[in-house]
Backbone bond lengths (Angstrom), bond angles and torsions (degrees), N, CA, C in turn:
res aa  C-N    CA-C-N  psi(-1)  N-CA   C-N-CA  omega(-1)  CA-C   N-CA-C  phi
1 M - - - 1.474 - - 1.523 109.25 -
2 S 1.327 116.23 136.75 1.445 120.83 179.41 1.540 109.33 -62.88
3 A 1.324 114.87 149.29 1.479 120.47 -178.56 1.522 110.49 -59.40
4 W 1.340 117.36 -45.46 1.467 119.94 -177.36 1.509 110.84 -63.09
5 L 1.330 117.22 -38.85 1.463 120.72 -179.03 1.496 110.84 -67.48
6 A 1.326 117.97 -40.54 1.445 121.67 179.80 1.546 109.78 -63.41
7 Y 1.299 117.39 -46.82 1.469 120.51 177.62 1.526 111.86 -62.90
8 A 1.334 117.23 -40.54 1.462 121.23 -178.03 1.528 109.54 -67.75
9 L 1.327 118.13 -39.48 1.458 120.29 -179.12 1.520 112.63 -69.77
10 V 1.335 117.27 -38.66 1.474 119.10 176.95 1.506 109.73 -68.37
11 T 1.326 118.21 -37.92 1.476 121.23 174.55 1.515 110.40 -58.96
12 T 1.332 115.51 -46.29 1.450 121.04 178.05 1.515 112.10 -58.02
13 L 1.309 115.86 -44.15 1.476 121.25 179.26 1.538 110.32 -61.26
14 M 1.333 116.43 -49.25 1.470 120.67 -176.58 1.530 110.62 -65.28
15 W 1.349 116.42 -45.91 1.458 118.37 -178.83 1.527 112.26 -71.43
16 G 1.327 116.78 -27.91 1.467 118.35 175.76 1.495 111.28 -66.07
17 V 1.338 117.57 -45.84 1.470 121.04 177.93 1.512 110.30 -66.59
18 W 1.338 117.47 -41.50 1.454 121.67 178.08 1.519 111.16 -58.98
19 G 1.321 117.00 -44.38 1.452 119.67 -177.98 1.499 113.37 -64.95
20 A 1.349 116.35 -31.98 1.441 120.41 -178.18 1.529 112.96 -72.11
21 F 1.342 116.95 -27.35 1.479 120.46 -174.09 1.510 115.16 -119.75
22 T 1.349 116.56 -0.65 1.466 118.26 -175.94 1.509 114.10 -64.04
23 G 1.303 118.62 -23.52 1.464 122.81 179.42 1.519 115.22 -84.46
24 V 1.345 116.24 -8.36 1.473 119.08 -175.87 1.553 112.36 -62.65
25 P 1.348 119.88 -47.04 1.467 117.65 177.72 1.532 113.57 -58.08
26 S 1.341 117.01 -37.53 1.446 120.73 178.37 1.528 111.17 -63.03
27 E 1.330 115.98 -38.08 1.461 120.90 179.00 1.509 112.15 -66.26
28 H 1.335 116.17 -22.36 1.463 121.63 179.59 1.551 112.61 -103.32
29 G 1.322 115.76 20.21 1.460 118.01 173.23 1.493 117.58 92.12
30 F 1.341 116.73 19.25 1.472 120.12 177.24 1.523 107.72 -111.17
31 P 1.346 117.73 112.36 1.466 120.98 -170.10 1.541 113.38 -60.10
32 D 1.320 116.71 149.61 1.476 120.64 179.65 1.523 111.30 -63.13
33 T 1.320 117.59 -32.19 1.459 120.12 179.73 1.513 111.21 -64.97
34 L 1.335 117.61 -37.98 1.432 120.43 176.36 1.529 111.27 -74.29
35 T 1.314 117.35 -25.78 1.456 119.49 172.16 1.501 110.16 -63.47
36 Y 1.375 116.16 -35.79 1.465 119.07 174.71 1.527 111.00 -60.46
37 V 1.332 116.08 -43.06 1.463 121.15 -179.14 1.529 108.73 -60.12
38 V 1.332 116.61 -44.56 1.459 120.94 178.23 1.503 111.13 -62.28
39 W 1.326 116.98 -43.38 1.482 120.50 179.64 1.499 110.95 -59.77
40 A 1.349 115.97 -46.37 1.500 119.74 -179.36 1.524 110.45 -60.31
41 L 1.291 117.50 -38.01 1.472 121.08 -178.68 1.537 110.81 -73.09
42 T 1.351 116.86 -33.02 1.476 118.13 179.20 1.521 111.97 -70.24
43 M 1.313 117.69 -18.26 1.477 120.46 176.92 1.511 111.68 -66.76
44 I 1.320 117.45 -23.82 1.470 121.64 -174.14 1.533 111.23 -64.28
45 A 1.320 117.48 -44.13 1.473 121.02 -175.10 1.526 112.75 -61.74
46 P 1.361 119.55 -54.98 1.473 117.52 178.73 1.528 112.95 -65.10
47 A 1.337 118.88 -31.65 1.473 120.85 177.72 1.511 109.36 -64.51
48 A 1.312 117.89 -44.54 1.460 122.31 -178.90 1.537 110.32 -66.66
49 W 1.312 116.51 -39.00 1.471 120.60 -176.92 1.514 110.65 -66.33
50 V 1.345 118.93 -49.54 1.466 120.56 -177.84 1.527 111.48 -68.35
51 S 1.351 116.20 -31.93 1.448 119.77 176.60 1.522 109.96 -65.61
52 Y 1.319 117.02 -43.21 1.458 120.75 178.76 1.522 111.58 -64.97
53 R 1.343 116.19 -42.12 1.460 119.60 -179.18 1.530 111.64 -65.78
54 S 1.311 118.35 -37.25 1.455 120.87 -177.54 1.543 111.45 -76.89
55 G 1.317 116.59 -32.26 1.454 119.76 -178.42 1.510 113.93 71.86
56 K 1.341 116.87 11.09 1.444 121.24 -176.25 1.549 109.62 -98.49
57 P 1.324 117.88 139.06 1.471 119.56 176.66 1.518 111.79 -71.54
58 L 1.310 116.35 160.09 1.460 120.97 177.35 1.543 109.72 -65.14
59 Q 1.325 115.26 129.90 1.465 119.31 178.54 1.521 110.13 -74.63
60 R 1.346 115.85 123.53 1.457 120.35 -171.44 1.523 112.60 -123.60
61 D 1.323 118.06 17.48 1.451 119.99 174.43 1.522 109.89 -71.77
62 G 1.312 116.24 165.34 1.443 120.41 -172.79 1.518 114.89 -56.76
63 R 1.344 116.70 -43.25 1.470 120.12 -178.94 1.522 110.44 -66.05
64 S 1.299 117.45 -43.89 1.469 121.90 -178.83 1.523 110.08 -64.02
65 L 1.346 115.02 -43.26 1.454 118.57 179.68 1.522 112.03 -62.41
66 A 1.338 116.78 -42.75 1.447 120.48 -178.48 1.521 111.62 -67.13
67 L 1.354 116.48 -47.06 1.465 119.60 -178.90 1.531 109.69 -67.06
68 G 1.328 117.30 -44.43 1.470 120.97 -178.86 1.500 112.26 -57.50
69 L 1.334 116.24 -48.56 1.473 120.54 -179.70 1.526 110.86 -67.99
70 A 1.303 118.03 -36.73 1.477 120.61 177.60 1.523 110.21 -61.13
71 I 1.335 116.83 -46.07 1.480 121.01 179.53 1.514 110.00 -61.50
72 G 1.328 116.10 -49.89 1.454 119.39 -176.76 1.502 113.58 -66.47
73 L 1.319 118.46 -44.09 1.470 121.23 -176.88 1.520 111.49 -69.59
74 L 1.343 116.92 -36.53 1.486 119.18 177.91 1.514 110.60 -64.01
75 G 1.340 116.79 -42.18 1.444 121.04 -178.43 1.518 111.80 -69.41
76 A 1.331 117.08 -53.00 1.454 121.30 -177.20 1.540 111.34 -69.82
77 G 1.327 116.57 -37.35 1.466 118.83 178.92 1.520 111.76 -66.08
78 G 1.325 116.82 -36.96 1.452 120.36 176.94 1.523 111.62 -66.53
79 Q 1.306 115.99 -34.91 1.500 119.85 179.15 1.523 109.78 -68.24
80 I 1.314 117.03 -43.46 1.472 120.55 177.51 1.522 111.32 -61.41
81 L 1.336 115.71 -43.23 1.473 121.48 -179.93 1.507 110.28 -64.40
82 L 1.323 116.96 -32.33 1.475 121.00 -179.82 1.517 111.28 -63.37
83 F 1.347 116.23 -39.76 1.457 119.66 178.02 1.537 111.41 -56.41
84 R 1.317 115.61 -42.04 1.468 119.60 179.88 1.495 111.23 -71.20
85 A 1.333 118.00 -41.81 1.451 121.28 -176.61 1.526 112.10 -60.47
86 V 1.332 117.81 -43.93 1.471 120.00 -176.82 1.522 113.04 -71.11
87 T 1.331 116.66 -13.57 1.468 118.99 173.61 1.509 112.00 -84.36
88 L 1.318 116.86 -16.94 1.459 121.47 -176.39 1.534 114.00 -105.87
89 G 1.307 117.20 -26.25 1.463 120.48 -174.12 1.515 112.83 -135.07
90 P 1.340 117.03 176.50 1.462 121.51 -177.36 1.523 111.79 -80.00
91 T 1.318 117.34 130.80 1.465 120.70 -179.78 1.524 111.22 -64.50
92 Y 1.325 117.06 -28.71 1.486 117.85 -177.11 1.531 112.27 -69.17
93 L 1.334 116.70 -13.82 1.464 119.90 174.96 1.531 110.45 -106.22
94 I 1.317 117.11 -31.18 1.479 120.23 -177.62 1.511 111.92 -66.83
95 F 1.352 116.51 -48.94 1.456 119.78 -174.05 1.538 112.94 -68.64
96 P 1.333 119.94 -37.40 1.470 117.50 175.31 1.533 112.53 -61.45
97 I 1.333 117.68 -34.56 1.452 121.13 176.54 1.547 110.20 -65.30
98 I 1.332 115.87 -48.57 1.470 120.02 179.20 1.514 111.69 -60.90
99 A 1.346 115.51 -35.26 1.456 119.75 -176.09 1.526 113.27 -63.60
100 L 1.343 116.45 -13.04 1.463 119.89 -179.47 1.521 112.69 -86.67
101 S 1.353 117.32 7.69 1.458 120.64 -179.54 1.529 114.37 -56.16
102 P 1.365 119.57 -33.53 1.483 118.08 177.27 1.526 113.51 -58.44
103 V 1.331 117.83 -24.69 1.462 120.05 178.41 1.556 109.41 -60.00
104 I 1.325 116.47 -41.94 1.460 120.53 177.07 1.506 111.21 -62.50
105 T 1.324 116.06 -46.64 1.454 121.86 179.34 1.537 112.16 -60.29
106 I 1.311 116.25 -45.00 1.476 121.47 -179.28 1.512 111.07 -63.62
107 L 1.337 117.54 -46.05 1.455 120.67 -178.29 1.530 111.79 -63.13
108 L 1.344 115.66 -45.21 1.462 119.27 179.42 1.538 112.27 -64.97
109 S 1.337 116.04 -43.45 1.462 120.36 -179.06 1.519 111.07 -65.83
110 F 1.311 116.48 -37.23 1.461 121.40 179.18 1.525 110.62 -67.97
111 A 1.343 117.35 -44.00 1.454 121.58 -173.40 1.517 112.02 -82.48
112 L 1.335 117.85 -40.81 1.471 120.13 -171.96 1.524 113.55 -100.74
113 L 1.314 117.17 -34.25 1.478 119.90 179.94 1.534 112.36 -95.82
114 K 1.326 115.59 -5.36 1.465 122.27 179.05 1.526 112.58 58.38
115 E 1.319 115.83 33.85 1.472 119.81 177.96 1.519 110.01 -75.65
116 R 1.319 114.71 141.24 1.478 121.38 178.78 1.519 109.08 -138.58
117 T 1.326 116.36 160.02 1.444 121.54 176.88 1.517 107.96 -142.93
118 G 1.348 116.19 170.97 1.447 120.79 -179.89 1.533 112.37 -81.19
119 R 1.314 114.61 -172.17 1.469 119.16 -177.61 1.530 110.91 -65.87
120 L 1.342 116.69 -41.29 1.454 118.26 178.63 1.515 111.25 -61.19
121 G 1.337 115.45 -44.47 1.476 119.48 179.83 1.499 111.72 -64.16
122 A 1.333 116.92 -41.53 1.471 120.10 -179.32 1.520 110.43 -63.97
123 A 1.345 116.81 -42.64 1.465 119.52 178.91 1.509 110.41 -66.95
124 G 1.320 117.82 -36.62 1.476 122.14 178.01 1.514 111.09 -64.26
125 I 1.353 116.86 -41.23 1.470 120.74 179.42 1.525 110.59 -62.17
126 V 1.334 115.85 -44.87 1.477 119.66 -178.71 1.523 110.36 -62.75
127 L 1.299 117.85 -47.43 1.470 121.66 -179.57 1.535 111.78 -63.36
128 A 1.339 115.52 -41.93 1.455 118.69 179.60 1.540 112.37 -64.07
129 V 1.346 116.39 -43.44 1.458 119.94 178.85 1.529 111.31 -65.57
130 L 1.308 116.98 -39.95 1.461 120.73 177.86 1.533 112.82 -63.55
131 S 1.323 115.80 -28.75 1.461 119.22 -177.25 1.519 113.28 -77.80
132 L 1.342 116.31 -24.84 1.487 119.99 -170.35 1.519 114.80 -58.28
133 P 1.363 119.22 -51.09 1.451 117.25 -177.81 1.516 114.81 -66.20
134 L 1.328 116.48 -20.76 1.455 120.11 -174.02 1.527 113.94 -73.46
135 F 1.328 117.46 -21.47 1.481 120.97 -177.12 1.535 110.78 -67.46
136 D 1.310 117.54 -31.92 1.477 119.88 -176.49 1.521 113.00 -117.23
137 Y 1.325 117.01 1.77 1.449 118.82 -176.82 1.522 111.44 -77.09
138 S 1.315 114.93 139.37 1.440 120.20 174.75 1.545 108.09 -139.88
139 P 1.325 116.75 129.36 1.467 119.21 -178.52 1.506 112.74 -78.05
140 D 1.326 117.79 -7.08 1.463 121.92 -177.67 1.538 109.89 -78.19
141 G 1.281 115.77 142.86 1.466 120.92 175.12 1.522 112.33 84.79
142 H 1.300 113.88 161.56 1.456 119.72 179.80 1.533 108.85 -131.17
143 A 1.292 117.22 136.89 1.468 120.18 -178.09 1.513 108.17 -140.19
144 Q 1.303 115.61 129.17 1.458 122.41 177.10 1.548 108.84 -84.33
145 A 1.323 114.11 139.56 1.448 118.86 -179.80 1.525 110.11 -65.13
146 G 1.327 115.83 132.74 1.438 121.76 179.69 1.518 109.29 -141.55
147 S 1.318 116.67 -151.42 1.451 120.17 -179.61 1.514 111.95 -62.69
148 W 1.362 116.52 -29.96 1.476 120.11 179.35 1.498 110.78 -62.65
149 F 1.357 117.91 -31.95 1.446 121.27 -179.01 1.515 109.89 -68.00
150 L 1.341 117.21 -44.24 1.467 120.86 177.11 1.524 111.39 -65.29
151 M 1.325 117.87 -35.90 1.468 120.84 176.07 1.527 110.64 -64.49
152 A 1.332 116.50 -43.91 1.463 120.83 179.44 1.539 110.98 -60.82
153 L 1.333 116.53 -42.46 1.455 120.25 176.77 1.536 111.17 -63.42
154 A 1.315 115.71 -39.80 1.472 120.37 179.89 1.542 110.78 -64.48
155 I 1.333 117.05 -41.34 1.454 121.88 178.39 1.514 109.99 -65.15
156 M 1.334 116.76 -42.43 1.451 120.38 -179.71 1.544 110.20 -60.25
157 V 1.324 116.13 -46.16 1.475 120.65 -179.87 1.529 109.57 -66.14
158 A 1.345 117.89 -41.37 1.453 121.42 -176.37 1.541 109.49 -64.23
159 W 1.311 117.96 -45.64 1.480 119.36 -177.13 1.529 112.07 -75.47
160 G 1.357 116.90 -27.59 1.454 119.11 173.67 1.531 110.65 -68.49
161 L 1.357 116.51 -42.68 1.450 121.05 175.60 1.516 112.26 -64.33
162 Q 1.310 116.80 -39.56 1.477 119.51 -179.73 1.525 110.95 -58.82
163 A 1.318 117.94 -45.56 1.460 122.07 -179.35 1.543 109.28 -62.64
164 Y 1.303 116.73 -41.08 1.486 120.68 177.98 1.522 110.64 -61.56
165 F 1.332 115.96 -46.46 1.458 119.65 -178.14 1.530 111.98 -68.19
166 I 1.338 118.31 -29.29 1.455 120.42 175.21 1.524 109.97 -63.23
167 K 1.306 116.03 -43.73 1.468 120.22 178.33 1.521 109.95 -66.23
168 L 1.325 117.50 -42.78 1.457 121.60 -178.75 1.529 110.37 -64.11
169 A 1.321 116.93 -42.14 1.468 121.73 -177.15 1.524 110.98 -67.34
170 N 1.311 118.45 -31.72 1.455 122.07 -177.78 1.525 112.55 -61.51
171 A 1.332 117.71 -17.95 1.456 120.85 179.79 1.514 111.75 -71.65
172 T 1.323 117.81 -28.71 1.464 121.73 -175.45 1.515 113.44 -126.88
173 M 1.328 118.00 -9.88 1.461 120.25 -175.68 1.537 110.12 -119.53
174 S 1.308 115.83 153.47 1.462 120.04 174.62 1.531 107.70 -77.31
175 A 1.350 115.48 152.32 1.462 119.29 179.42 1.513 110.49 -62.66
176 E 1.346 115.71 -32.45 1.466 120.24 -179.81 1.543 111.37 -64.30
177 S 1.313 117.71 -41.08 1.464 121.50 178.30 1.528 111.31 -67.62
178 I 1.342 115.80 -40.53 1.477 119.20 178.15 1.508 110.41 -59.60
179 F 1.309 116.97 -46.03 1.479 120.00 -176.88 1.535 109.53 -72.01
180 A 1.294 119.47 -30.22 1.433 121.65 177.43 1.519 110.64 -62.87
181 Y 1.350 116.69 -42.55 1.437 121.25 177.75 1.540 111.51 -68.42
182 M 1.311 117.47 -35.19 1.453 120.82 174.33 1.527 110.65 -61.90
183 T 1.330 116.24 -40.48 1.448 120.87 -179.95 1.539 110.97 -66.81
184 L 1.336 114.87 -47.55 1.463 118.21 -179.66 1.529 112.80 -60.69
185 S 1.327 115.51 -39.73 1.458 119.64 179.93 1.538 110.97 -66.46
186 G 1.308 116.24 -39.79 1.463 119.91 176.81 1.492 111.97 -61.83
187 L 1.311 118.83 -38.58 1.460 123.19 178.65 1.529 112.12 -67.07
188 V 1.315 116.15 -31.34 1.495 121.67 -179.74 1.539 110.82 -60.81
189 F 1.311 117.27 -33.95 1.470 121.28 -175.42 1.519 113.91 -86.67
190 I 1.318 117.91 -1.40 1.461 121.00 179.97 1.523 112.53 -56.81
191 P 1.366 119.10 -45.83 1.475 118.51 179.26 1.529 112.85 -59.75
192 I 1.341 116.75 -35.07 1.474 118.53 178.78 1.508 110.38 -67.94
193 A 1.338 118.25 -44.33 1.456 120.69 178.08 1.527 111.94 -62.65
194 W 1.324 115.44 -34.50 1.467 119.90 179.70 1.544 109.54 -67.85
195 M 1.330 117.14 -42.19 1.461 121.18 -179.20 1.554 111.28 -68.74
196 L 1.341 116.43 -28.66 1.464 119.64 179.29 1.529 113.79 -78.26
197 T 1.339 115.40 -9.41 1.453 120.22 -177.49 1.533 110.56 -77.11
198 D 1.324 114.92 135.87 1.446 121.68 178.50 1.540 108.97 -89.55
199 F 1.323 115.22 94.06 1.490 118.91 -178.64 1.529 112.53 -81.84
200 S 1.317 117.91 0.79 1.466 119.06 175.51 1.520 110.40 -72.46
201 R 1.321 116.55 -17.29 1.466 120.61 175.81 1.519 110.09 -98.74
202 P 1.330 118.16 152.38 1.455 121.16 179.67 1.522 111.49 -62.27
203 V 1.308 117.11 140.24 1.455 123.51 179.07 1.507 108.92 -112.07
204 N 1.321 116.51 123.78 1.501 120.63 179.51 1.534 107.84 -72.91
205 T 1.312 114.55 119.50 1.478 119.06 177.13 1.520 111.49 -110.72
206 G 1.338 117.37 13.67 1.438 121.20 179.09 1.509 112.23 -87.77
207 F 1.326 116.01 -159.17 1.488 121.29 -175.34 1.522 110.48 -60.31
208 Y 1.345 118.98 -42.49 1.457 121.09 -176.84 1.531 112.38 -79.87
209 G 1.320 117.65 5.54 1.472 121.17 175.97 1.508 110.55 -102.27
210 P 1.330 118.58 -112.24 1.472 120.68 -173.32 1.528 113.98 -65.71
211 W 1.341 117.00 -29.25 1.456 119.61 -176.11 1.533 111.97 -71.74
212 L 1.326 115.17 -45.88 1.468 118.11 176.71 1.519 110.40 -67.61
213 A 1.350 116.09 -39.64 1.469 119.65 178.90 1.512 110.87 -59.64
214 T 1.342 117.26 -35.85 1.473 120.50 -179.42 1.518 110.90 -62.60
215 G 1.338 117.32 -45.70 1.418 120.92 -179.61 1.517 112.66 -65.14
216 I 1.335 115.83 -39.75 1.464 119.98 -179.78 1.526 111.09 -70.75
217 Q 1.322 116.94 -43.83 1.462 120.32 -177.65 1.528 111.81 -71.37
218 L 1.319 117.34 -23.14 1.463 118.99 176.38 1.519 109.88 -65.03
219 L 1.329 118.54 -33.06 1.447 122.06 174.54 1.545 109.85 -61.27
220 N 1.334 115.37 -41.61 1.472 120.59 178.11 1.516 110.69 -62.35
221 A 1.338 115.48 -45.91 1.490 120.47 -176.26 1.498 111.58 -64.35
222 V 1.329 117.47 -48.30 1.472 121.48 -179.04 1.535 110.02 -65.45
223 G 1.353 116.74 -38.66 1.436 120.67 175.39 1.521 112.58 -60.09
224 A 1.323 117.22 -39.79 1.458 120.46 176.81 1.496 112.79 -63.51
225 L 1.348 116.11 -39.01 1.462 119.96 176.83 1.511 111.33 -63.60
226 L 1.335 117.54 -44.84 1.446 120.39 -179.69 1.514 112.22 -68.28
227 L 1.327 117.15 -26.90 1.452 121.05 175.85 1.526 110.72 -64.23
228 V 1.337 116.34 -39.01 1.468 120.34 177.66 1.533 109.30 -59.01
229 Y 1.351 116.94 -42.79 1.460 120.26 177.66 1.522 112.59 -67.74
230 A 1.343 115.79 -34.46 1.470 119.29 177.99 1.534 109.68 -62.84
231 F 1.346 117.06 -43.83 1.450 121.30 178.63 1.538 110.09 -67.91
232 R 1.330 116.93 -28.41 1.462 120.18 -179.32 1.531 111.42 -66.55
233 Y 1.304 117.64 -38.44 1.463 121.72 -173.63 1.538 112.93 -105.03
234 G 1.351 117.08 -11.46 1.455 118.57 -177.54 1.548 111.88 -125.17
235 K 1.306 116.73 170.34 1.452 121.97 179.52 1.529 109.47 -78.91
236 A 1.340 114.74 137.31 1.469 119.43 179.55 1.520 112.02 -61.45
237 I 1.358 116.69 -35.90 1.471 119.50 -177.62 1.530 111.90 -67.61
238 V 1.371 117.52 -14.25 1.446 122.03 178.48 1.528 110.70 -104.02
239 V 1.346 116.57 -46.00 1.459 121.32 -177.10 1.517 112.02 -62.04
240 S 1.340 116.38 -46.52 1.442 121.82 -174.93 1.542 113.31 -59.58
241 P 1.336 119.26 -52.98 1.459 117.90 179.28 1.531 113.30 -68.39
242 L 1.340 117.57 -30.85 1.469 120.53 179.88 1.521 110.28 -63.67
243 V 1.331 116.26 -49.55 1.470 119.82 -177.66 1.508 112.09 -71.47
244 N 1.321 116.13 -40.47 1.477 120.38 -177.94 1.516 113.74 -73.69
245 A 1.307 118.17 -17.47 1.452 120.59 172.66 1.515 110.22 -95.83
246 G 1.333 117.57 -39.66 1.457 120.70 -177.82 1.501 114.61 -66.47
247 A 1.339 117.48 -41.11 1.487 120.12 -178.84 1.511 112.46 -64.24
248 P 1.356 119.57 -49.88 1.464 117.60 176.21 1.533 113.87 -61.14
249 L 1.353 115.34 -32.79 1.450 119.22 176.49 1.505 111.33 -60.21
250 L 1.354 117.88 -48.25 1.435 121.53 179.66 1.525 111.43 -65.73
251 T 1.331 115.50 -40.96 1.487 120.18 176.32 1.501 111.28 -56.17
252 S 1.342 115.91 -45.81 1.452 119.86 -178.59 1.516 112.22 -64.42
253 L 1.354 116.45 -41.32 1.445 120.12 -178.97 1.530 111.14 -66.07
254 I 1.344 116.56 -41.46 1.472 120.70 177.79 1.522 110.64 -63.89
255 A 1.331 116.16 -48.49 1.464 121.23 -178.31 1.531 110.93 -60.92
256 L 1.317 116.35 -41.92 1.459 120.35 179.32 1.517 110.82 -66.72
257 G 1.356 116.35 -37.65 1.441 120.74 179.35 1.522 112.09 -66.47
258 V 1.342 115.52 -41.10 1.469 119.42 178.75 1.540 110.77 -67.83
259 A 1.324 115.79 -38.90 1.467 119.85 179.31 1.515 113.33 -77.26
260 G 1.345 116.56 -18.51 1.450 120.38 -177.76 1.531 111.93 67.06
261 A 1.315 115.44 33.46 1.477 120.72 -176.45 1.545 109.71 -115.65
262 L 1.324 113.50 161.66 1.440 119.72 176.32 1.535 108.56 -97.39
263 P 1.339 117.95 143.81 1.461 119.46 -179.67 1.522 112.47 -69.68
264 G 1.328 114.66 148.84 1.473 119.76 174.20 1.513 110.56 -72.69
265 A 1.332 114.05 177.45 1.454 119.11 -175.24 1.526 112.54 -61.90
266 Y 1.355 117.01 -42.03 1.470 119.75 -178.04 1.523 111.46 -68.04
267 K 1.360 115.60 -45.70 1.463 118.65 179.46 1.497 111.08 -64.58
268 L 1.331 118.33 -39.00 1.450 121.29 179.32 1.524 110.42 -63.46
269 A 1.348 117.18 -40.45 1.439 120.33 177.43 1.538 110.75 -63.37
270 G 1.346 115.53 -39.41 1.478 118.81 178.64 1.519 110.85 -64.20
271 I 1.316 116.26 -40.05 1.483 120.53 179.70 1.538 110.79 -61.78
272 V 1.320 115.30 -46.35 1.475 120.35 -178.61 1.547 111.03 -62.59
273 L 1.339 115.29 -45.91 1.440 119.52 179.30 1.517 113.14 -64.57
274 A 1.349 116.61 -40.32 1.448 120.73 -179.47 1.524 111.27 -67.14
275 L 1.330 116.72 -40.92 1.472 120.73 177.28 1.508 110.98 -61.21
276 A 1.335 115.74 -46.51 1.465 119.88 -179.74 1.514 111.49 -65.11
277 G 1.337 116.72 -42.44 1.462 119.92 178.48 1.507 112.75 -64.16
278 A 1.354 117.36 -43.89 1.472 121.22 179.79 1.522 110.29 -62.97
279 L 1.314 117.40 -39.16 1.452 121.33 -179.64 1.527 109.16 -64.49
280 L 1.296 120.20 -45.70 1.454 122.88 -179.10 1.511 111.45 -65.82
281 L 1.338 117.22 -38.86 1.481 120.40 179.14 1.507 111.59 -65.83
282 S 1.335 116.19 -38.27 1.462 119.71 -179.88 1.497 113.52 -73.76
283 L 1.359 116.21 -23.44 1.482 120.43 -178.73 1.531 111.41 -89.32
284 Q 1.334 117.55 -14.03 1.455 119.96 -177.05 1.549 109.50 -64.63
285 P 1.326 118.64 121.99 1.476 120.13 176.52 1.529 110.35 -61.72
286 E 1.354 114.50 149.11 1.475 119.32 178.34 1.532 110.14 -74.05
């Protein structure tokens, strides 16, 4: 198995499980904003481990500093903005918009990095991108576009740019330095997440609060590290749609299995398209 595919598949597995259970602490009285704090702190362990294993110092030249901070701030800033967006608008419309972030990555990588793929890869990219909005789309309810819509668009652009910059940075930076800057940027936003937390309500500090959140968010953190390696060895136009379609697919399957329910027509269509797209992307010769 190609190195990029192995890293992408493990990232997909970790993010798929993370997505299925990330809301559990919130359901038990642990605010989403504090979950962000936990996530930012869980980034420290994998960042320290890979830095120790590599034995390389943090790259601090101008280019590395600019790319590293851009990657970290786009990712963490988008996450903070997401907390606000879901309090103002419907998640069934917000997440399908955000799910289209690979379109930004693909367009930039195609135009600026001159990345190309074969027919199987191209077909897989199209199917994967088409599947993304279907995982969270619901035709029920009506919502007028407001500030949440602009926030969702901003998050989509931010995360699409982040993936592009990860690929761009891998040409001159070590994966360990890239992830170190991602970790540092995530930590910078902790005070903002803390201030956005409503402490007038009880906060669960037991097992189903910060402790469970730590285990779940560690999957997110390690998956983010492996994604950096996937972009290092693979093409962004292939890695981005594969992970962004595969992870929601696995999340949906796990959530449906836990609930013992059958998927609706839109979710089922998304599952079929994601499976077909992932298969074609994995079969595309390098």
